[in-house]
mmCIF file of the N, C-alpha and C atoms, coordinates in Angstrom:
data_MODEL
# 
_entry.id   MODEL 
# 
loop_
_atom_site.group_PDB 
_atom_site.id 
_atom_site.type_symbol 
_atom_site.label_atom_id 
_atom_site.label_alt_id 
_atom_site.label_comp_id 
_atom_site.label_asym_id 
_atom_site.label_entity_id 
_atom_site.label_seq_id 
_atom_site.pdbx_PDB_ins_code 
_atom_site.Cartn_x 
_atom_site.Cartn_y 
_atom_site.Cartn_z 
_atom_site.occupancy 
_atom_site.B_iso_or_equiv 
_atom_site.pdbx_formal_charge 
_atom_site.auth_seq_id 
_atom_site.auth_comp_id 
_atom_site.auth_asym_id 
_atom_site.auth_atom_id 
_atom_site.pdbx_PDB_model_num 
ATOM 1   N N  . MET A 1 1  ? -5.433  20.104  -11.796 1.00 0.00 ? 1  MET A N  1 
ATOM 2   C CA . MET A 1 1  ? -6.617  19.259  -11.913 1.00 0.00 ? 1  MET A CA 1 
ATOM 3   C C  . MET A 1 1  ? -6.643  18.315  -10.704 1.00 0.00 ? 1  MET A C  1 
ATOM 4   N N  . VAL A 1 2  ? -7.857  18.347  -9.933  1.00 0.00 ? 2  VAL A N  1 
ATOM 5   C CA . VAL A 1 2  ? -7.915  17.515  -8.854  1.00 0.00 ? 2  VAL A CA 1 
ATOM 6   C C  . VAL A 1 2  ? -8.906  16.308  -9.225  1.00 0.00 ? 2  VAL A C  1 
ATOM 7   N N  . ARG A 1 3  ? -8.421  15.120  -8.936  1.00 0.00 ? 3  ARG A N  1 
ATOM 8   C CA . ARG A 1 3  ? -9.283  13.945  -9.332  1.00 0.00 ? 3  ARG A CA 1 
ATOM 9   C C  . ARG A 1 3  ? -9.757  13.421  -8.037  1.00 0.00 ? 3  ARG A C  1 
ATOM 10  N N  . GLU A 1 4  ? -11.029 12.911  -8.075  1.00 0.00 ? 4  GLU A N  1 
ATOM 11  C CA . GLU A 1 4  ? -11.746 12.355  -7.015  1.00 0.00 ? 4  GLU A CA 1 
ATOM 12  C C  . GLU A 1 4  ? -11.111 10.909  -6.745  1.00 0.00 ? 4  GLU A C  1 
ATOM 13  N N  . ILE A 1 5  ? -10.882 10.494  -5.551  1.00 0.00 ? 5  ILE A N  1 
ATOM 14  C CA . ILE A 1 5  ? -10.468 9.279   -5.135  1.00 0.00 ? 5  ILE A CA 1 
ATOM 15  C C  . ILE A 1 5  ? -11.577 8.137   -5.251  1.00 0.00 ? 5  ILE A C  1 
ATOM 16  N N  . SER A 1 6  ? -11.360 7.232   -6.086  1.00 0.00 ? 6  SER A N  1 
ATOM 17  C CA . SER A 1 6  ? -12.686 6.312   -6.344  1.00 0.00 ? 6  SER A CA 1 
ATOM 18  C C  . SER A 1 6  ? -12.462 4.978   -5.610  1.00 0.00 ? 6  SER A C  1 
ATOM 19  N N  . HIS A 1 7  ? -11.085 4.679   -5.066  1.00 0.00 ? 7  HIS A N  1 
ATOM 20  C CA . HIS A 1 7  ? -11.088 3.397   -4.563  1.00 0.00 ? 7  HIS A CA 1 
ATOM 21  C C  . HIS A 1 7  ? -9.789  3.414   -3.715  1.00 0.00 ? 7  HIS A C  1 
ATOM 22  N N  . VAL A 1 8  ? -9.829  2.939   -2.495  1.00 0.00 ? 8  VAL A N  1 
ATOM 23  C CA . VAL A 1 8  ? -8.546  2.928   -1.526  1.00 0.00 ? 8  VAL A CA 1 
ATOM 24  C C  . VAL A 1 8  ? -8.622  1.595   -0.840  1.00 0.00 ? 8  VAL A C  1 
ATOM 25  N N  . ILE A 1 9  ? -7.525  0.954   -0.909  1.00 0.00 ? 9  ILE A N  1 
ATOM 26  C CA . ILE A 1 9  ? -7.238  -0.340  -0.264  1.00 0.00 ? 9  ILE A CA 1 
ATOM 27  C C  . ILE A 1 9  ? -6.226  -0.291  0.795   1.00 0.00 ? 9  ILE A C  1 
ATOM 28  N N  . SER A 1 10 ? -6.452  -0.669  2.028   1.00 0.00 ? 10 SER A N  1 
ATOM 29  C CA . SER A 1 10 ? -5.435  -0.662  3.062   1.00 0.00 ? 10 SER A CA 1 
ATOM 30  C C  . SER A 1 10 ? -4.898  -2.086  3.155   1.00 0.00 ? 10 SER A C  1 
ATOM 31  N N  . VAL A 1 11 ? -3.592  -2.127  3.258   1.00 0.00 ? 11 VAL A N  1 
ATOM 32  C CA . VAL A 1 11 ? -2.904  -3.428  3.398   1.00 0.00 ? 11 VAL A CA 1 
ATOM 33  C C  . VAL A 1 11 ? -2.073  -3.344  4.734   1.00 0.00 ? 11 VAL A C  1 
ATOM 34  N N  . ASN A 1 12 ? -2.332  -4.471  5.450   1.00 0.00 ? 12 ASN A N  1 
ATOM 35  C CA . ASN A 1 12 ? -1.738  -4.526  6.772   1.00 0.00 ? 12 ASN A CA 1 
ATOM 36  C C  . ASN A 1 12 ? -1.682  -6.039  7.302   1.00 0.00 ? 12 ASN A C  1 
ATOM 37  N N  . LYS A 1 13 ? -0.706  -6.361  7.960   1.00 0.00 ? 13 LYS A N  1 
ATOM 38  C CA . LYS A 1 13 ? -0.608  -7.700  8.456   1.00 0.00 ? 13 LYS A CA 1 
ATOM 39  C C  . LYS A 1 13 ? -1.162  -7.953  9.908   1.00 0.00 ? 13 LYS A C  1 
ATOM 40  N N  . ASP A 1 14 ? -1.658  -6.756  10.462  1.00 0.00 ? 14 ASP A N  1 
ATOM 41  C CA . ASP A 1 14 ? -2.214  -6.683  11.838  1.00 0.00 ? 14 ASP A CA 1 
ATOM 42  C C  . ASP A 1 14 ? -3.720  -6.896  11.714  1.00 0.00 ? 14 ASP A C  1 
ATOM 43  N N  . GLU A 1 15 ? -4.292  -7.969  12.147  1.00 0.00 ? 15 GLU A N  1 
ATOM 44  C CA . GLU A 1 15 ? -5.675  -8.318  12.015  1.00 0.00 ? 15 GLU A CA 1 
ATOM 45  C C  . GLU A 1 15 ? -6.611  -7.223  12.740  1.00 0.00 ? 15 GLU A C  1 
ATOM 46  N N  . ALA A 1 16 ? -6.160  -6.628  13.816  1.00 0.00 ? 16 ALA A N  1 
ATOM 47  C CA . ALA A 1 16 ? -7.014  -5.662  14.450  1.00 0.00 ? 16 ALA A CA 1 
ATOM 48  C C  . ALA A 1 16 ? -7.082  -4.314  13.666  1.00 0.00 ? 16 ALA A C  1 
ATOM 49  N N  . ALA A 1 17 ? -5.937  -4.126  12.877  1.00 0.00 ? 17 ALA A N  1 
ATOM 50  C CA . ALA A 1 17 ? -6.084  -2.883  11.944  1.00 0.00 ? 17 ALA A CA 1 
ATOM 51  C C  . ALA A 1 17 ? -6.980  -3.298  10.822  1.00 0.00 ? 17 ALA A C  1 
ATOM 52  N N  . ILE A 1 18 ? -6.941  -4.421  10.368  1.00 0.00 ? 18 ILE A N  1 
ATOM 53  C CA . ILE A 1 18 ? -7.840  -4.736  9.202   1.00 0.00 ? 18 ILE A CA 1 
ATOM 54  C C  . ILE A 1 18 ? -9.292  -4.646  9.673   1.00 0.00 ? 18 ILE A C  1 
ATOM 55  N N  . LYS A 1 19 ? -9.595  -5.163  10.872  1.00 0.00 ? 19 LYS A N  1 
ATOM 56  C CA . LYS A 1 19 ? -10.918 -5.110  11.450  1.00 0.00 ? 19 LYS A CA 1 
ATOM 57  C C  . LYS A 1 19 ? -11.418 -3.669  11.578  1.00 0.00 ? 19 LYS A C  1 
ATOM 58  N N  . LYS A 1 20 ? -10.509 -2.771  12.014  1.00 0.00 ? 20 LYS A N  1 
ATOM 59  C CA . LYS A 1 20 ? -10.891 -1.371  12.211  1.00 0.00 ? 20 LYS A CA 1 
ATOM 60  C C  . LYS A 1 20 ? -11.166 -0.742  10.837  1.00 0.00 ? 20 LYS A C  1 
ATOM 61  N N  . VAL A 1 21 ? -10.455 -0.968  9.811   1.00 0.00 ? 21 VAL A N  1 
ATOM 62  C CA . VAL A 1 21 ? -10.751 -0.408  8.538   1.00 0.00 ? 21 VAL A CA 1 
ATOM 63  C C  . VAL A 1 21 ? -12.008 -0.845  8.022   1.00 0.00 ? 21 VAL A C  1 
ATOM 64  N N  . ARG A 1 22 ? -12.344 -2.230  8.153   1.00 0.00 ? 22 ARG A N  1 
ATOM 65  C CA . ARG A 1 22 ? -13.489 -2.784  7.528   1.00 0.00 ? 22 ARG A CA 1 
ATOM 66  C C  . ARG A 1 22 ? -14.693 -2.335  8.239   1.00 0.00 ? 22 ARG A C  1 
ATOM 67  N N  . SER A 1 23 ? -14.571 -2.138  9.755   1.00 0.00 ? 23 SER A N  1 
ATOM 68  C CA . SER A 1 23 ? -15.688 -1.595  10.447  1.00 0.00 ? 23 SER A CA 1 
ATOM 69  C C  . SER A 1 23 ? -16.172 -0.300  10.060  1.00 0.00 ? 23 SER A C  1 
ATOM 70  N N  . LYS A 1 24 ? -15.309 0.529   9.487   1.00 0.00 ? 24 LYS A N  1 
ATOM 71  C CA . LYS A 1 24 ? -15.631 1.813   9.017   1.00 0.00 ? 24 LYS A CA 1 
ATOM 72  C C  . LYS A 1 24 ? -16.002 1.731   7.470   1.00 0.00 ? 24 LYS A C  1 
ATOM 73  N N  . GLY A 1 25 ? -16.149 0.599   6.983   1.00 0.00 ? 25 GLY A N  1 
ATOM 74  C CA . GLY A 1 25 ? -16.611 0.495   5.610   1.00 0.00 ? 25 GLY A CA 1 
ATOM 75  C C  . GLY A 1 25 ? -15.588 0.593   4.507   1.00 0.00 ? 25 GLY A C  1 
ATOM 76  N N  . GLY A 1 26 ? -14.317 0.409   5.027   1.00 0.00 ? 26 GLY A N  1 
ATOM 77  C CA . GLY A 1 26 ? -13.116 0.455   3.926   1.00 0.00 ? 26 GLY A CA 1 
ATOM 78  C C  . GLY A 1 26 ? -12.840 -0.977  3.553   1.00 0.00 ? 26 GLY A C  1 
ATOM 79  N N  . GLU A 1 27 ? -12.014 -0.966  2.488   1.00 0.00 ? 27 GLU A N  1 
ATOM 80  C CA . GLU A 1 27 ? -11.465 -2.284  1.990   1.00 0.00 ? 27 GLU A CA 1 
ATOM 81  C C  . GLU A 1 27 ? -10.108 -2.491  2.582   1.00 0.00 ? 27 GLU A C  1 
ATOM 82  N N  . ALA A 1 28 ? -9.874  -3.663  3.128   1.00 0.00 ? 28 ALA A N  1 
ATOM 83  C CA . ALA A 1 28 ? -8.614  -3.960  3.673   1.00 0.00 ? 28 ALA A CA 1 
ATOM 84  C C  . ALA A 1 28 ? -8.172  -5.416  3.282   1.00 0.00 ? 28 ALA A C  1 
ATOM 85  N N  . VAL A 1 29 ? -6.947  -5.533  3.037   1.00 0.00 ? 29 VAL A N  1 
ATOM 86  C CA . VAL A 1 29 ? -6.351  -6.810  2.716   1.00 0.00 ? 29 VAL A CA 1 
ATOM 87  C C  . VAL A 1 29 ? -5.319  -7.281  3.894   1.00 0.00 ? 29 VAL A C  1 
ATOM 88  N N  . LEU A 1 30 ? -5.522  -8.516  4.424   1.00 0.00 ? 30 LEU A N  1 
ATOM 89  C CA . LEU A 1 30 ? -4.674  -9.025  5.557   1.00 0.00 ? 30 LEU A CA 1 
ATOM 90  C C  . LEU A 1 30 ? -3.456  -9.671  4.903   1.00 0.00 ? 30 LEU A C  1 
ATOM 91  N N  . CYS A 1 31 ? -2.389  -9.009  4.719   1.00 0.00 ? 31 CYS A N  1 
ATOM 92  C CA . CYS A 1 31 ? -1.152  -9.712  4.301   1.00 0.00 ? 31 CYS A CA 1 
ATOM 93  C C  . CYS A 1 31 ? 0.022   -8.766  4.495   1.00 0.00 ? 31 CYS A C  1 
ATOM 94  N N  . ARG A 1 32 ? 1.114   -9.362  4.192   1.00 0.00 ? 32 ARG A N  1 
ATOM 95  C CA . ARG A 1 32 ? 2.442   -8.569  4.176   1.00 0.00 ? 32 ARG A CA 1 
ATOM 96  C C  . ARG A 1 32 ? 2.385   -7.676  2.993   1.00 0.00 ? 32 ARG A C  1 
ATOM 97  N N  . ALA A 1 33 ? 2.912   -6.441  3.074   1.00 0.00 ? 33 ALA A N  1 
ATOM 98  C CA . ALA A 1 33 ? 3.015   -5.659  1.672   1.00 0.00 ? 33 ALA A CA 1 
ATOM 99  C C  . ALA A 1 33 ? 3.758   -6.284  0.614   1.00 0.00 ? 33 ALA A C  1 
ATOM 100 N N  . GLU A 1 34 ? 4.729   -7.050  0.969   1.00 0.00 ? 34 GLU A N  1 
ATOM 101 C CA . GLU A 1 34 ? 5.447   -7.651  -0.104  1.00 0.00 ? 34 GLU A CA 1 
ATOM 102 C C  . GLU A 1 34 ? 4.808   -8.813  -0.839  1.00 0.00 ? 34 GLU A C  1 
ATOM 103 N N  . ASP A 1 35 ? 3.634   -9.332  -0.165  1.00 0.00 ? 35 ASP A N  1 
ATOM 104 C CA . ASP A 1 35 ? 2.974   -10.493 -0.683  1.00 0.00 ? 35 ASP A CA 1 
ATOM 105 C C  . ASP A 1 35 ? 1.588   -9.994  -1.370  1.00 0.00 ? 35 ASP A C  1 
ATOM 106 N N  . LEU A 1 36 ? 1.426   -8.737  -1.373  1.00 0.00 ? 36 LEU A N  1 
ATOM 107 C CA . LEU A 1 36 ? 0.117   -8.331  -2.114  1.00 0.00 ? 36 LEU A CA 1 
ATOM 108 C C  . LEU A 1 36 ? 0.192   -8.567  -3.527  1.00 0.00 ? 36 LEU A C  1 
ATOM 109 N N  . LYS A 1 37 ? -0.884  -9.059  -4.119  1.00 0.00 ? 37 LYS A N  1 
ATOM 110 C CA . LYS A 1 37 ? -1.052  -9.420  -5.447  1.00 0.00 ? 37 LYS A CA 1 
ATOM 111 C C  . LYS A 1 37 ? -1.642  -8.252  -6.097  1.00 0.00 ? 37 LYS A C  1 
ATOM 112 N N  . LEU A 1 38 ? -1.169  -7.524  -6.984  1.00 0.00 ? 38 LEU A N  1 
ATOM 113 C CA . LEU A 1 38 ? -1.646  -6.394  -7.523  1.00 0.00 ? 38 LEU A CA 1 
ATOM 114 C C  . LEU A 1 38 ? -2.626  -6.700  -8.779  1.00 0.00 ? 38 LEU A C  1 
ATOM 115 N N  . ASN A 1 39 ? -2.452  -8.028  -9.336  1.00 0.00 ? 39 ASN A N  1 
ATOM 116 C CA . ASN A 1 39 ? -3.387  -8.382  -10.402 1.00 0.00 ? 39 ASN A CA 1 
ATOM 117 C C  . ASN A 1 39 ? -3.753  -7.297  -11.373 1.00 0.00 ? 39 ASN A C  1 
ATOM 118 N N  . GLY A 1 40 ? -2.811  -6.639  -12.120 1.00 0.00 ? 40 GLY A N  1 
ATOM 119 C CA . GLY A 1 40 ? -3.005  -5.648  -13.104 1.00 0.00 ? 40 GLY A CA 1 
ATOM 120 C C  . GLY A 1 40 ? -3.956  -4.488  -12.756 1.00 0.00 ? 40 GLY A C  1 
ATOM 121 N N  . ARG A 1 41 ? -4.202  -4.236  -11.462 1.00 0.00 ? 41 ARG A N  1 
ATOM 122 C CA . ARG A 1 41 ? -4.972  -2.972  -10.987 1.00 0.00 ? 41 ARG A CA 1 
ATOM 123 C C  . ARG A 1 41 ? -4.458  -1.783  -11.541 1.00 0.00 ? 41 ARG A C  1 
ATOM 124 N N  . ASN A 1 42 ? -5.194  -0.969  -11.974 1.00 0.00 ? 42 ASN A N  1 
ATOM 125 C CA . ASN A 1 42 ? -4.779  0.473   -12.426 1.00 0.00 ? 42 ASN A CA 1 
ATOM 126 C C  . ASN A 1 42 ? -4.616  1.455   -11.142 1.00 0.00 ? 42 ASN A C  1 
ATOM 127 N N  . ILE A 1 43 ? -3.346  1.514   -10.701 1.00 0.00 ? 43 ILE A N  1 
ATOM 128 C CA . ILE A 1 43 ? -3.309  2.234   -9.550  1.00 0.00 ? 43 ILE A CA 1 
ATOM 129 C C  . ILE A 1 43 ? -2.397  3.663   -9.818  1.00 0.00 ? 43 ILE A C  1 
ATOM 130 N N  . ASP A 1 44 ? -3.055  4.604   -9.304  1.00 0.00 ? 44 ASP A N  1 
ATOM 131 C CA . ASP A 1 44 ? -2.648  6.051   -9.570  1.00 0.00 ? 44 ASP A CA 1 
ATOM 132 C C  . ASP A 1 44 ? -1.500  6.271   -8.426  1.00 0.00 ? 44 ASP A C  1 
ATOM 133 N N  . LEU A 1 45 ? -1.667  5.845   -7.180  1.00 0.00 ? 45 LEU A N  1 
ATOM 134 C CA . LEU A 1 45 ? -0.868  6.355   -6.171  1.00 0.00 ? 45 LEU A CA 1 
ATOM 135 C C  . LEU A 1 45 ? -0.693  5.262   -5.237  1.00 0.00 ? 45 LEU A C  1 
ATOM 136 N N  . PHE A 1 46 ? 0.620   5.090   -4.834  1.00 0.00 ? 46 PHE A N  1 
ATOM 137 C CA . PHE A 1 46 ? 1.004   4.147   -3.700  1.00 0.00 ? 46 PHE A CA 1 
ATOM 138 C C  . PHE A 1 46 ? 1.359   4.956   -2.561  1.00 0.00 ? 46 PHE A C  1 
ATOM 139 N N  . MET A 1 47 ? 0.885   4.538   -1.340  1.00 0.00 ? 47 MET A N  1 
ATOM 140 C CA . MET A 1 47 ? 1.131   5.313   -0.112  1.00 0.00 ? 47 MET A CA 1 
ATOM 141 C C  . MET A 1 47 ? 1.813   4.281   0.938   1.00 0.00 ? 47 MET A C  1 
ATOM 142 N N  . SER A 1 48 ? 2.864   4.718   1.390   1.00 0.00 ? 48 SER A N  1 
ATOM 143 C CA . SER A 1 48 ? 3.569   3.861   2.510   1.00 0.00 ? 48 SER A CA 1 
ATOM 144 C C  . SER A 1 48 ? 3.839   4.698   3.733   1.00 0.00 ? 48 SER A C  1 
ATOM 145 N N  . PHE A 1 49 ? 3.232   4.511   4.852   1.00 0.00 ? 49 PHE A N  1 
ATOM 146 C CA . PHE A 1 49 ? 3.454   5.235   6.038   1.00 0.00 ? 49 PHE A CA 1 
ATOM 147 C C  . PHE A 1 49 ? 4.248   4.415   6.955   1.00 0.00 ? 49 PHE A C  1 
ATOM 148 N N  . GLU A 1 50 ? 5.557   4.735   7.165   1.00 0.00 ? 50 GLU A N  1 
ATOM 149 C CA . GLU A 1 50 ? 6.452   4.093   8.179   1.00 0.00 ? 50 GLU A CA 1 
ATOM 150 C C  . GLU A 1 50 ? 6.414   2.661   8.269   1.00 0.00 ? 50 GLU A C  1 
ATOM 151 N N  . MET A 1 51 ? 6.410   1.966   6.975   1.00 0.00 ? 51 MET A N  1 
ATOM 152 C CA . MET A 1 51 ? 6.440   0.744   7.027   1.00 0.00 ? 51 MET A CA 1 
ATOM 153 C C  . MET A 1 51 ? 7.639   0.048   6.233   1.00 0.00 ? 51 MET A C  1 
ATOM 154 N N  . LEU A 1 52 ? 8.325   0.889   5.424   1.00 0.00 ? 52 LEU A N  1 
ATOM 155 C CA . LEU A 1 52 ? 9.331   0.394   4.589   1.00 0.00 ? 52 LEU A CA 1 
ATOM 156 C C  . LEU A 1 52 ? 10.476  -0.236  5.426   1.00 0.00 ? 52 LEU A C  1 
ATOM 157 N N  . GLU A 1 53 ? 10.724  0.436   6.455   1.00 0.00 ? 53 GLU A N  1 
ATOM 158 C CA . GLU A 1 53 ? 11.835  -0.165  7.484   1.00 0.00 ? 53 GLU A CA 1 
ATOM 159 C C  . GLU A 1 53 ? 11.554  -1.428  8.032   1.00 0.00 ? 53 GLU A C  1 
ATOM 160 N N  . HIS A 1 54 ? 10.230  -1.967  7.845   1.00 0.00 ? 54 HIS A N  1 
ATOM 161 C CA . HIS A 1 54 ? 9.983   -3.177  8.487   1.00 0.00 ? 54 HIS A CA 1 
ATOM 162 C C  . HIS A 1 54 ? 9.998   -4.384  7.458   1.00 0.00 ? 54 HIS A C  1 
ATOM 163 N N  . LEU A 1 55 ? 10.261  -4.051  6.201   1.00 0.00 ? 55 LEU A N  1 
ATOM 164 C CA . LEU A 1 55 ? 10.378  -5.025  5.190   1.00 0.00 ? 55 LEU A CA 1 
ATOM 165 C C  . LEU A 1 55 ? 11.779  -5.739  5.244   1.00 0.00 ? 55 LEU A C  1 
ATOM 166 N N  . THR A 1 56 ? 11.733  -7.024  4.842   1.00 0.00 ? 56 THR A N  1 
ATOM 167 C CA . THR A 1 56 ? 13.031  -7.811  4.714   1.00 0.00 ? 56 THR A CA 1 
ATOM 168 C C  . THR A 1 56 ? 13.926  -7.383  3.626   1.00 0.00 ? 56 THR A C  1 
ATOM 169 N N  . ASP A 1 57 ? 13.177  -7.031  2.460   1.00 0.00 ? 57 ASP A N  1 
ATOM 170 C CA . ASP A 1 57 ? 13.875  -6.516  1.229   1.00 0.00 ? 57 ASP A CA 1 
ATOM 171 C C  . ASP A 1 57 ? 13.172  -5.370  0.592   1.00 0.00 ? 57 ASP A C  1 
ATOM 172 N N  . PRO A 1 58 ? 13.340  -4.140  1.252   1.00 0.00 ? 58 PRO A N  1 
ATOM 173 C CA . PRO A 1 58 ? 12.625  -2.922  0.709   1.00 0.00 ? 58 PRO A CA 1 
ATOM 174 C C  . PRO A 1 58 ? 12.875  -2.646  -0.829  1.00 0.00 ? 58 PRO A C  1 
ATOM 175 N N  . THR A 1 59 ? 14.162  -2.889  -1.208  1.00 0.00 ? 59 THR A N  1 
ATOM 176 C CA . THR A 1 59 ? 14.441  -2.616  -2.505  1.00 0.00 ? 59 THR A CA 1 
ATOM 177 C C  . THR A 1 59 ? 13.681  -3.553  -3.580  1.00 0.00 ? 59 THR A C  1 
ATOM 178 N N  . ARG A 1 60 ? 13.676  -4.773  -3.213  1.00 0.00 ? 60 ARG A N  1 
ATOM 179 C CA . ARG A 1 60 ? 12.756  -5.586  -4.076  1.00 0.00 ? 60 ARG A CA 1 
ATOM 180 C C  . ARG A 1 60 ? 11.324  -5.208  -4.148  1.00 0.00 ? 60 ARG A C  1 
ATOM 181 N N  . PHE A 1 61 ? 10.773  -4.814  -3.031  1.00 0.00 ? 61 PHE A N  1 
ATOM 182 C CA . PHE A 1 61 ? 9.426   -4.313  -2.832  1.00 0.00 ? 61 PHE A CA 1 
ATOM 183 C C  . PHE A 1 61 ? 9.129   -3.064  -3.725  1.00 0.00 ? 61 PHE A C  1 
ATOM 184 N N  . LEU A 1 62 ? 9.892   -2.131  -3.584  1.00 0.00 ? 62 LEU A N  1 
ATOM 185 C CA . LEU A 1 62 ? 10.046  -0.908  -4.341  1.00 0.00 ? 62 LEU A CA 1 
ATOM 186 C C  . LEU A 1 62 ? 9.969   -1.183  -5.876  1.00 0.00 ? 62 LEU A C  1 
ATOM 187 N N  . HIS A 1 63 ? 10.929  -2.156  -6.278  1.00 0.00 ? 63 HIS A N  1 
ATOM 188 C CA . HIS A 1 63 ? 10.942  -2.523  -7.682  1.00 0.00 ? 63 HIS A CA 1 
ATOM 189 C C  . HIS A 1 63 ? 9.706   -3.129  -8.166  1.00 0.00 ? 63 HIS A C  1 
ATOM 190 N N  . LYS A 1 64 ? 9.110   -4.000  -7.283  1.00 0.00 ? 64 LYS A N  1 
ATOM 191 C CA . LYS A 1 64 ? 7.818   -4.623  -7.698  1.00 0.00 ? 64 LYS A CA 1 
ATOM 192 C C  . LYS A 1 64 ? 6.805   -3.552  -7.837  1.00 0.00 ? 64 LYS A C  1 
ATOM 193 N N  . LEU A 1 65 ? 6.644   -2.531  -7.209  1.00 0.00 ? 65 LEU A N  1 
ATOM 194 C CA . LEU A 1 65 ? 5.894   -1.278  -7.318  1.00 0.00 ? 65 LEU A CA 1 
ATOM 195 C C  . LEU A 1 65 ? 6.060   -0.665  -8.619  1.00 0.00 ? 65 LEU A C  1 
ATOM 196 N N  . ALA A 1 66 ? 7.378   -0.352  -8.862  1.00 0.00 ? 66 ALA A N  1 
ATOM 197 C CA . ALA A 1 66 ? 7.762   0.282   -9.989  1.00 0.00 ? 66 ALA A CA 1 
ATOM 198 C C  . ALA A 1 66 ? 7.517   -0.373  -11.362 1.00 0.00 ? 66 ALA A C  1 
ATOM 199 N N  . VAL A 1 67 ? 7.605   -1.678  -11.339 1.00 0.00 ? 67 VAL A N  1 
ATOM 200 C CA . VAL A 1 67 ? 7.274   -2.383  -12.681 1.00 0.00 ? 67 VAL A CA 1 
ATOM 201 C C  . VAL A 1 67 ? 5.766   -2.910  -12.697 1.00 0.00 ? 67 VAL A C  1 
ATOM 202 N N  . SER A 1 68 ? 4.988   -2.818  -11.553 1.00 0.00 ? 68 SER A N  1 
ATOM 203 C CA . SER A 1 68 ? 3.728   -3.575  -11.613 1.00 0.00 ? 68 SER A CA 1 
ATOM 204 C C  . SER A 1 68 ? 2.834   -3.025  -12.527 1.00 0.00 ? 68 SER A C  1 
ATOM 205 N N  . ASN A 1 69 ? 2.453   -1.801  -12.407 1.00 0.00 ? 69 ASN A N  1 
ATOM 206 C CA . ASN A 1 69 ? 1.382   -1.281  -13.473 1.00 0.00 ? 69 ASN A CA 1 
ATOM 207 C C  . ASN A 1 69 ? 1.529   0.347   -13.677 1.00 0.00 ? 69 ASN A C  1 
ATOM 208 N N  . GLY A 1 70 ? 2.628   0.817   -13.371 1.00 0.00 ? 70 GLY A N  1 
ATOM 209 C CA . GLY A 1 70 ? 3.063   2.318   -13.690 1.00 0.00 ? 70 GLY A CA 1 
ATOM 210 C C  . GLY A 1 70 ? 2.270   3.228   -12.872 1.00 0.00 ? 70 GLY A C  1 
ATOM 211 N N  . ALA A 1 71 ? 2.100   3.099   -11.467 1.00 0.00 ? 71 ALA A N  1 
ATOM 212 C CA . ALA A 1 71 ? 1.556   4.181   -10.777 1.00 0.00 ? 71 ALA A CA 1 
ATOM 213 C C  . ALA A 1 71 ? 2.417   5.392   -11.021 1.00 0.00 ? 71 ALA A C  1 
ATOM 214 N N  . SER A 1 72 ? 1.728   6.540   -11.183 1.00 0.00 ? 72 SER A N  1 
ATOM 215 C CA . SER A 1 72 ? 2.612   7.727   -11.456 1.00 0.00 ? 72 SER A CA 1 
ATOM 216 C C  . SER A 1 72 ? 3.210   8.228   -10.166 1.00 0.00 ? 72 SER A C  1 
ATOM 217 N N  . TYR A 1 73 ? 2.638   7.930   -8.962  1.00 0.00 ? 73 TYR A N  1 
ATOM 218 C CA . TYR A 1 73 ? 3.231   8.613   -7.863  1.00 0.00 ? 73 TYR A CA 1 
ATOM 219 C C  . TYR A 1 73 ? 3.418   7.563   -6.635  1.00 0.00 ? 73 TYR A C  1 
ATOM 220 N N  . LEU A 1 74 ? 4.484   7.810   -5.761  1.00 0.00 ? 74 LEU A N  1 
ATOM 221 C CA . LEU A 1 74 ? 4.711   7.081   -4.657  1.00 0.00 ? 74 LEU A CA 1 
ATOM 222 C C  . LEU A 1 74 ? 4.818   8.080   -3.404  1.00 0.00 ? 74 LEU A C  1 
ATOM 223 N N  . LEU A 1 75 ? 4.025   8.049   -2.367  1.00 0.00 ? 75 LEU A N  1 
ATOM 224 C CA . LEU A 1 75 ? 4.107   8.761   -1.204  1.00 0.00 ? 75 LEU A CA 1 
ATOM 225 C C  . LEU A 1 75 ? 4.450   7.838   -0.163  1.00 0.00 ? 75 LEU A C  1 
ATOM 226 N N  . MET A 1 76 ? 5.745   8.275   0.413   1.00 0.00 ? 76 MET A N  1 
ATOM 227 C CA . MET A 1 76 ? 6.318   7.449   1.488   1.00 0.00 ? 76 MET A CA 1 
ATOM 228 C C  . MET A 1 76 ? 6.910   8.190   2.593   1.00 0.00 ? 76 MET A C  1 
ATOM 229 N N  . THR A 1 77 ? 6.616   7.710   3.842   1.00 0.00 ? 77 THR A N  1 
ATOM 230 C CA . THR A 1 77 ? 7.253   8.399   5.023   1.00 0.00 ? 77 THR A CA 1 
ATOM 231 C C  . THR A 1 77 ? 8.098   7.184   5.665   1.00 0.00 ? 77 THR A C  1 
ATOM 232 N N  . VAL A 1 78 ? 9.145   7.762   6.345   1.00 0.00 ? 78 VAL A N  1 
ATOM 233 C CA . VAL A 1 78 ? 10.011  6.910   7.256   1.00 0.00 ? 78 VAL A CA 1 
ATOM 234 C C  . VAL A 1 78 ? 10.078  7.681   8.572   1.00 0.00 ? 78 VAL A C  1 
ATOM 235 N N  . PRO A 1 79 ? 10.347  6.874   9.717   1.00 0.00 ? 79 PRO A N  1 
ATOM 236 C CA . PRO A 1 79 ? 10.578  7.549   10.828  1.00 0.00 ? 79 PRO A CA 1 
ATOM 237 C C  . PRO A 1 79 ? 11.662  8.496   10.899  1.00 0.00 ? 79 PRO A C  1 
ATOM 238 N N  . TYR A 1 80 ? 11.570  9.587   11.510  1.00 0.00 ? 80 TYR A N  1 
ATOM 239 C CA . TYR A 1 80 ? 12.730  10.598  11.714  1.00 0.00 ? 80 TYR A CA 1 
ATOM 240 C C  . TYR A 1 80 ? 13.410  10.338  12.981  1.00 0.00 ? 80 TYR A C  1 
ATOM 241 N N  . ARG A 1 81 ? 14.701  9.869   13.038  1.00 0.00 ? 81 ARG A N  1 
ATOM 242 C CA . ARG A 1 81 ? 15.376  9.699   14.279  1.00 0.00 ? 81 ARG A CA 1 
ATOM 243 C C  . ARG A 1 81 ? 16.653  10.469  14.141  1.00 0.00 ? 81 ARG A C  1 
# 
């Protein structure tokens, strides 16, 4: 079963990246990923593209996602070296 994506939020600490997303009509939050307030949002999928290695405490961040509101999936990429 394929579900339609109803809402996507980009999170970035780079102001230029935020402006680019917003200029194309997307929703974006200017903050560090660790500081994002999930506020009980019903999230189906977390996606992380080559950012985990930049976090000060990636284990704590992943734990926060795991206990936040039960997203069924986490899609994550890390640089290949």
